N, C-alpha and C positions, 0 to 999 in steps of 0.2 A: 162160678166164675161170669161177670157180665159182661151184658151184651158189649159193653163203649170199648170202645177195641183202643189200644193202649199205642201210642206214638213212641219209637226210639228216638229220640232228638240225635243233633248231627257230637253234639261232643259225651253225649252218653253214650255210642255208640264208638266214635273215632280216636282207638287207642292210642297211642302214641302220638295223639296233638296236642299242639298247647295253645292253650289260647292267648292271642299277646304277650308272649313269655320267650318263643320258636315257630318253626314252622303248623300254620294253622293247619294242613292242608295235613288230611289223613295216607300213614305210610302205607296201608291194607288194602289191595287191590278192590276198587267199588262192587263189582262185583259179589268175591269174596264176603265179604262187608251184608252187601245185600241176601248175600242165600244163610249168612249163621244167623241177623239180622228177625228171617223170614224161621230157621228154625227156632230158637228161644220164641216162636212164638206173636213178634211183633206184626202189625197189619197196617204199620205207619213208621214214616223214615224222617229226620230233617235234614235235610243236603244246606249245606256250609259255600260263603260265597265267594272263599278263596280255596276250598276244597275241589268246588267245582269246578275253577277256573285250570285246577289239574289233574282232574280226571275225566276232564275234552279235549288233554291231549293222551289220548290212549284210547277213549269210546267216546263217539255223540249221544247229541240227545237224544236221537232215536235208537239207539243202543241202553242208551240207560233208560230209557222205554222198558222196552220190552224185556229188561232184566228184573228192572220191580213187577211189569204186570204178569211175567213166568215166575214168581216169588210168592204171590196176592199182597205184595207194597202198598195198598190203596189211598193209605191216606199220607200227601207226601206236602213238607211243608220249605218254602227258602228260603233264611236268613241269610247276614243282618243288614240289614238299609240305616247306615246311617248319617247325620250331616248333611240329608236330604229337605232340611229346612235351611239350607243358609246360601244366602245367594256372592259368597266373597269366591276365594279362592279351591277354598275346600269342597264347595259343591260339585267342581271337574271329577276329581275321586266318586263320590258320591255317585254323582250321575250317572261314570262305570257304570258303578258298580251295581244302579237303581236296571242298567243298558241287560244285564249278567240275567239278574234274579226278576223279571221280566221274560226276556226270554228262556230262561228255567221254567217258575209256575205258567204260562203256556204250553211250552213242549212235551211238560209232566204231567199237564194236569192238578196244579196243587192247589187245596185248599188256600191258603193264605200266602205271603210274601212277612216275614216281622221285621218291623222299627222299633225302634225306639232314639230316645231323644239325648243319648250318652251325650255327654261330652259340653251340650250344651250349655254356652256363654249369654247370648246374648240377643236370643226369640221369645221375645211371648207367646204369650198360651193368644191372639189372636192373627195372630201369617205363623204362628205353627199351623193352628186348624186349616187354614187358610193355602196353607203345603201339603196336607193333610190330603185335604180334599181333593185338589188337583193329581195327587199319588194316585187316589183311587177310584178315582178317573182312567188313571192312564193303566190303573190294574186293571181293570172294571171290562176293557178293550180285549186284555188276555184269558177272560174266563177266569180273576182270580181275585181272593178276598184280599184287606190288608188289617194287620191283626198290631195292636200297639201296644208294643210290654211294655205294664208298668213296672215303674223301679225306684225302691224305693229313693227318700236324701239319702246321705246328696248325690247318686249316683242320676237323680235326672233332675229337673227342674222345675215339673212339674211334682211337687210335692204329695199327694195324695189320691187315690182313687177319683176319687168328687171330680180334679183338674183334671183329669186324663175323660174319666168322662165326660165333660167341659168338650173336652176336643173333638174326640168323636161320635158325642151326638153334634157336634154345633157344626160339624162337617157335612150335615146333609148328605151321607152316602149311606147309601144300604149297603153298600158295601164291605166299609168298616167299619171297629170294632174294636174289642182292647185283648190282652192276653192277658190273662192270670194265674201268677207263678205263686204257690205256695209259701215258698223261700223270703218274696220280697213281699207278699203279706205280714209274713211273720215279722220282717224284720221292716216295715214300717209301723207295729201293731197295729195293723187290721185286722179284726174279727169276725169267724165269722158271719156271727149279729149283725156287726154293723153291713158285709157285702150283702146278706141277704138285704137288707131294708133299701138299699140302691139302685141292685142290677135288675135290669132289665132282663129279659128273651135275649134280647135282640141285640142287646149292648156286648154279649161275650161274643167268641169267636176263637176263641184258644185258649185252654188251662192244662198246667204247666203240674206235676207233683217231683215233688223229692225230700228230703231226711236234713235233719237239725237240733241241735241243739240250743232251747228257749235264750240260754247267757247271749247276751248285746255279744258279740264278738269286738277284740278290741282295735282291727283295725276288717272292715267290712268287704274293702273290696277283695282281697286277698283269703276270708272268707266262702265269698260266692262265686272267687276264680275254682279253690281252690280245695275246699271243705264240706262242698254239703254231702251230704251224706245219702246211701241207698235205705228206700223207705223202709223204713219198720224198728234202722237201725238208729234211731235219733228220741229225740220228745218232741216232734209236731205231730199235732191230731189231723193227720193224711185220710184216713178214713172220713174223722168229721168233714174238713174240708170238701173233699169230693159231693160228699153227701148235702154243701152248703150247693154246686154248685148244679147237682139236678135237681133238688128243688127251689131254686133259682130258672131255671127251665132248658139250665143245659144240656146238648144233645151230642154231644158232636165227639170225636173222639178226646181219650186224654196223653198229655206227651210224659214223657220220661223223662227230663235232664237233673243228667248227677257229670257236676262237673267236680273232679275231686284227684288231686295229683297221688295219690296209691292209685286208682282204677285206671290211670292215665297210663300205667303200666303194666296193666294187666292182662292177661291176651283177650283176644276181644272173642270168643266164644263163653267161656269165665266172663265178664264183663257183660254182654250181652243178656244169657242166660240168670243172671244173675235181678243182673237190674226189672227183668221181664218177672221171674218169682218172685219178685219180693215185691214188686209191686199187684201182681195179682191178688193177694187176699183184703186192698182196704177198696177195691169196686165194689163193695159187694155191701 
């Protein structure tokens, strides 16, 4: 087993929650989720903004932190911030989520806040870079970092990893970087060799793994939300991807992000244990 810790992403562990098609909060008690993740072997967890709004009705941030600490969950990520680059009416809702995520990151000691430009219909790279720099500056005052998750076209206006690197590097923010998910690398046709040639150690602040079929899906959006597979159940070279991330200098935790319609109906214990157990073999 590798020394690199495994983080169970929100959607991996939030069985019973439905991304964009139903309630996004997990129906299972927060304490139970944390305890189950820890028993499975995870040392990190992802937390989702809409779910935290629900959890905060029962637990304070201080109580959440105590539960995470008591169960050895040391790597925390909070997500997902969208529309942070707009200046129109969409920005108001985004700013409310921004405050929640910043508050959560500070209170829970999160390693980073995950953001993307999903849905961007009008903001160009220079303006994105400017707004990313502002967001990173705000996060720095809370002791956390900001990771921009590369999404393949047509899900993002930044069509290549190189364009995202122009944003993160161009921001000049030491606490800003890129999130690389093998799903998005495969779907964009970005090879391990290409990543090795373009990535610097300081670029990567997050890495995620899952599995899938190599054939391009008929509906990328549906496949991304409902058909990611447990590691080892598909055709992706997950071990090669992890090795490439290490080779270019990434030393942080590895996130396991499984968005799958079938897994969503499993028990919490089965989802957590299967996600952890199937991911461990590719860590070495």
